[in-house]
N, C-alpha and C positions, 0 to 999 in steps of 0.2 A: 300548381305552388306560387304565390304571390309575395315576393318579396320587395315591398316599398320603404325605403328610404324615409327620413325625414320632411314632413310637408316641406312645398316648395315650389315653385315653377316650373311647368313639366319643362322638356326638351321641344325648343320651340319650332325644331324643325319638322315634327310632326304633330297636329291637332289633334285631340283625339275627338273619337265619336261619341257624341250623345244617344246611346241606341240602347234599349233593353232586349234583353234575350228572351224572347216570347216562348221560343220552345225548348228547353235543353234538358240532358238528362238529369238534372238537379232539380229543375223547376219545370217539370211536364205537367202540362194542365188536365185534369180530369175530361172525361170526355163529355160532362154537363156541363162544363163551364164553359161561360160567356167566352165569344171568340178576342183575342187579342191582336189588333191590326199589324201588319207587316208592310210597313212602309218601304222597301228595301233601296238603297242610293245606285246610281247608275255606273259600274264599274266599266272601267277599261282596262285594256290588254288584250293578248291574244286569245284565250280563251272567251270573252267577251265577243271578239270579231267572230271566232267559230262558231259562235251561238248567232250571230247575225246571219253566215253564211248557209249553216242547217235552215234556219227559219225559208231566209229568200228562197232555196231549194224546195223544201217539203212543201211549203204552203203554194209556192210556184206550180209545182207539178200538178197538187190537189186543186188548184181554182183554176187550171190553164186546160189540164187533159182533157177533161168532156168536150173543150172547142177543138180539137184537132181532126182534121178529116182525113181519113185512109181510102180511099176509092178500093172498092172490091168487085166492080162490075155492077151490071143495072139491076141485078137480081137479089143483091144484098145492100145492107146500111154502109153508108160508108162515113161514120162516125167510128174515132180510131180505137176507143174504150169504151164499150157498151155492155151495160148487162141487158139481154132483150127477154124479160121477162115475158111476153107475148109468145115468143118463138122457143123459150124455154132454152138460150143459149149465151153465150157470154164471147164477146169478141174483145181481140187485144190484138191491135194491128194485123199482121196478116194470120193471128192465130185465130181459132174457132174452137171453142169447147162444147159440146153436145151434151143432154142431160145426163146419158148413160156413160158420159167421159170425167166422171165428178171426181173419179180418181185423182186426177189433175190439182185439183182443188185440194182434197187431202194430200197432194205430197206438198204443195205450197204452205199449206197448216203446219206439216212436220217441219219442210225446212226454216218457217219463221221460228216456229218452237224452238228448234236446234240454232237455229243462228241466234236467239238470245240466249243459250245458256252459252254458246261461244262468246259472245260479249260479255257477260258478265262475269266469266270465269277470268278473261281474259284481262278485261279493263273496268272490271267493277259494273256501276251502273250508270252507265255512258249513256245507255237509251233513255233512262230517266231523265238524264240531264240534258240532252241533246235532241232527241227523235221523237218522244213521247208527244202522241198529238196534245196532252193537258200542259204539257212544258211548252211546246211550240205556241199557243194559243194564250197562255199565261203571260209569256214574255210580250208576245204584241198586243194585248190589252196593258200590261205595263206601258208600253212603250206610248200607247194613246195617255196613260195617266202622267207620265212624265212630260208630254209635249203639250199638256192642258192647264195640270198644276203645279207642275213644277217638280225639283229634287225632293229628296229624302226628307229635308226639313221641312220645307215650303208644304208638302201635303200634308205634314203633321200638323202643322203649324193651321194649315185649311181646314184640318178636319176639326180640331179643337175649337176653330172659331165661331161665335154665332152663326146665326142663318143672315145672310145679306145678296144682294143684286147679285156680286159679284161670284159669290160662292155658290149659290143656286144656279147662274150662268154656267159656270164653269163642271158642273155635277150634271147639269141638264145636256151638256156639249158631249162631257165622256160619255155617260150611258146611251146616248142617241148614237155614236160612233161604236160603243160596243153591240148594242143591237145590230146596227147594220153589219160589223163584221159576225155576228151570229147569224143573222139574214143570209149572209153571203157563203156561210158557211152550209149550211140547210140547204140554199140552194143550189152549189157545188154538188152538193152527195146528190138530190134526186134528178140533176143532169147526167148521170152515170148508168140513168136508168132508163134515158127515152133521148131520141134526139134533141139535141141541146138547143139549137135553132130554134128548133118549132117549141118547145115546152118553154122556152125561156117567151118567146112572142104570146103561147096562150098564159100565162101566167098575168103577163101585167095586162090582160085583157079582160083576164076574168074568165077564161074559158078551159083552165086545165081541170083536169079530175078535183076530187075533192081528196084524194089519198096524196097529191102533191102537194096540195096547203097545208095538209095535217101533216105529212111528214118535216116540211119545211119549217112548219111552226115548233115541232116538236124539239128538233135538231139546233133553231136558232134558240129558242130559250135555255137547252141542254149548254150551248157554247157561252151563251153571256151567264147564265149561275156558274156554271163550274169553271169555266175561265176568266169571268170579270168580276164574280163577287166571293166564291170558295176559293179559290187559288190552290194556297197550302195545304187546306184541310182536305181537298181529295187525296193528294198523295199521303198525308199523314193516317188520314181515318177510314178512306172508301177502297183506295187502290191495295189487295194484296199484295204485289211485289215487294214492297220493303218487308214485307215478314218473310217473305219465300228467299230472297235473293242472298239470307244471309246461309242459306246450303249450298248456292253456288260459289261461293266466294272460298280461296284457300289461301294461304299464306304468302303466295306468287302472285296475290290477284291486286292490281292497280286499283288505289282507294284514293279519294282526297284526304291527304294527313297532316296535322299539327305537328313539327318535329319537336317536340317539348326538351329532347335531347339538347337541342340547341338555342331552345327559346328559353328556357328557365335556369334562373330563374327570374319574374318578370318583372319591369318595372318602366313607372312612368319619367320617373327622373334618373333617367340614366348618367346624365351628366354629376349629378350630386354624388349617385352611387361611385362612380368611377372615382370622382375626388376623394372618397373617403374610405377607399380601398376595397370596397364590397365587390365581388364577383356576379356580374347578373349574365345573363342573358341576352339575345337578339330581339327578343318581343319587348315592344313598349307600352304593351296593355291598351293599343291606340283602339281598338275594336273597329279596327276598318274591314276586317274580314267577316262581324258581325252586320255591319251598316249595311254590304252589299249582297246578304244571302236573302234569296228568294223565300225561302223558309225559315229564315227568323232564329236560325239557332246559332250556336258559340262551337266552331271546328275545332278549337283548342281545350274542351270538353272530352275529345276521342271521336270514334265512330260512333254516331247514332242513327238510328230509324229512318230520321226524316231528309237524312243528307242525300242531294240526288245527284251528286258528285259533277254536278257542273263547273267548279272550278273557278267560279267569279272570286271567291275569298283567296285562291293563287293570285290572282290579277291585283285583289287590293291590296295586299302584304307585299306583293315583289314591288308593289310602287312606291310602299312606304319604305321597303328597303333602300330601293334607289334612293330616295330624300336622305336616307340616313347613312349612304354610303356602304350596306353591309350587304355580302351574297344575298343573292334569291333563295328562293326556294325555303322560305322559315314553312310556310305550308305547300304543300306540296302534292304531285301524286306518286306515292311511293308504295310498296309492297309491305306485309308484314315483316317478314324474314328481314329485310332493310332496316325498319325501323327497329325490331326487337334488338339485332345486333348493335345498332348504333344505341341503343338506351343502356346496355350492357356496359359499352366503353364507357358512356359518362357517366354512370353509374359506380363504375369499378367494379364490375359486375354484381348489380345489386345491392352491395354494403352501403351503400347512400345515396343522396339525394342528386340529383342532376347537379355537375359540378363542370363548369364551364371550363377549366383549365386543363382537363383532361380530355377535351376534343380539339383544343386549339393549342397553335405553337403561340409563342410569344408577341410575333408578328401577326396575330390574329387568324392564320390560316388553319385549314382544319389538318387534324395529326394522318397520318398514314392510312391509320386502323378504319376511317369512317368510309363504311358502304355508299354508294351512290347507285340510284338507278339504273340499271343493266337490261336495255330492250329485249336481250335476249330470254330472260326468265318469262317474258309471256309464251314464247314457243317451247312447252313442257308437254308431258303425254297427255295431260287430259284435253289443254285446248286442242293438240293435236286431232286428239281422239273424236272433240265434237266438229272440228273442220273437216276430218274426214268422213264423218256421215252426213254431215251438211251437206257438200261438196258430193259425196255419192248419189244423195237423192236428186239432185239437180241435175247431176248427168244422166241419170234414168230417166226424168224427165224428160229431156231433152232429146233424149235417142228415141224412147219410146213414141216423142211427139214427132219426130221427123220420120219416123218409120210408119206409124200408125196407116192402117188404110182410111180411105175415103169413098169406100164405098160398103154398105152392109145388108146384108140380106136376112130376116126373119117369116120364120113361116108358121102358118098354125094350121094342121089339121082339123077339119071338121069333127066334131065331136058327133054332131046326129042330122044324117046319119053316118058312122063311120066308111059305108061302102054301099055302093046302088049298083045293083042288077039291071044289066041292060036288057034290050027285049032280044037282041042277038045272041046274049049268054054272056057277054064280057062284063067286066065289072069297073067301075069307074069310082074312083077316091076325090072328094075337093080340098083343095086346099086355100086360104088364102097367104098372099105373097104379099112383103112389105121391101120394100126396097130403098133404103135409105141413101141417097145422092147428098153426100157430105160436102159439095164443092159448089160457088154462086155460080153456076152456068146449067142451065141443060146440057143433056145427056143421052145419047142414043146406048140403051142397054140392052144386049146380048144375052137372051135367059135359054138354057138348054137344060135335056135330062142328060145324066149319066148313069150307068147301071141301066137295070128293068130292062132288058131286052125284049123288044117287042111291042114295049108301051108308047103311046103316044100322050100330048097333052093339047087342051084345046083352051084359049084365054078368050071368053066371050066376048070382053070388051074392045077386043080389035076384031077376030075375025071368026067366022065358023067353021074356018080349016083346022084338020089338026095336022102335028108333026111333033119333031122332039125338039126342034128350035125356033125361036121367036126373037123379034126385036121391038122393043117398048121404049116410049119419051118418058125418062126418068123427070121430075121438074126440078128446077133449082134448087140447092139448099134444103130439101125439103124428102118427107116421106111419101111415096109412091105405092098407093095400094090398089091389088086386084085380087079377082080369083082364076085360079086355074084349076083344070079336072084332069086328072090322070086317068088312061083307060088301058084296060090289058085286056087280053083274052082270057077265058076262064082257062082254057087248056096251060095257059101259063102262071095263072094267077096263084101263086102262093106267095104266103107273108114274107116281104122281103125290104131291105132298104135300098134306098136311091140316094143319088144327089141332085140337088138344083143347083145350076152352076150360074151367075151371074157377071158379064165381064164388060167393060167399057169398052167401046166402038174402036177406039183407037190402043183398045189391049195395054191400056196403064193400069186399071184397076181391075179386081177379080175377088168375088166372096161365093163360099159354097155353101149349103145346106143340107145336112142330112137326114134324108126323111124317111117314112116309113109309109109303105102300100100296103092296106087292110083287106082281108078275102075272109069269106065265112070258115068259120072254125078257129081263124088265126087268133090269137093270146090277145087280150084286152088292152 
């Protein structure tokens, strides 16, 4: 609702912004329409500062992590975070994940899934507004653009101006820095897959593998195009989450809300309206909330798919309310249940349009029935359910990680032949043993037979002697494979099962494998 009084000079305490609502519920552009550029104004306030903190932390972690060193001994890489494709292992500080332990990755993906459900059900699209890589890099690109071309009005003016040396210089500088950011992004990514110091040196010398240059080029181009050129279009047209997140919200989820129950009817001429006895709301229709929105929407039109709930419109509106001497939170984080209760109060149960006198006392303070945000509304069964699942997965992964065995054994029985009759009448079976030493130091491993009375084994790689117990040297952080022959006298030779048992020389780890001893006439 818009209730303007007769034309006259606007309230001189607030200067309205000359900004167009590029993407609104009432004027949404078709998919094939040419893009209308968004030139967001720099916001100031706690939400903007929080976004800077998130940017510094997330980009710091992303760019710095490959360079952190972590000593694991002389036989393992010393890069703290490394995806070693050649050895098919993932290193994360003191944790080492092998290919057969991919269930840890699956567990982390499940945690990410339920974490996203948890955050969305509790605080709406906070992930999109603060921590999404697209949001982070767009903020970084916008900071560069603001530093080179100026604030919103200066950028709009420059964009419409004819091409001059000054405009060319600014555009070249901006896009060059954007490309450097893209190159740093792609470079940081490939450093997670090889030793960062060695790969960086090889990259600059032109000696790196072709796949490294190709990956860097693809990621640099993607960062430049998505973060610098497409910006809000990625969130509006490419990302599926805005279309999914509606199912994750309920009436108690926090979302950025224009409280029209106190803002309407709005007017740019508040003094004249009050002088004429007209009742008006707190909104002075300055469009400050639109000017700072990186998505180019007007939050006063209600919840929209394009809104990423970054809270910058809250900062802008609070600044205007401060200038006017009015209470903050005309635009705020609120739940639907709180908002609906206040709307019912401001409209006399829905019988009339919003009436400011129904929600305020004569001194301007709110009436007692107005509902304000209660943080306990977040802690409801749905959120607690998601939190419990998320925590359970995390605790399970940590316990399994702490208790997992670092020594494993795999045995393959010879298929052709399955047994051999020796000249003395004994029967021999052949096996291939694969001892997996999952620590970055060499270990002395004892191997013995359990069961299969009267049988002996021989390891040709060690000696020609036979016995029921041997010791081998297991390579550090690797699989050691060797051949074992188990022999049994014919009089004792019936099909039976036995066990290969391996044990660390320090008795810290042990692994067992149940094997079968085949004889003539035994089932295949």
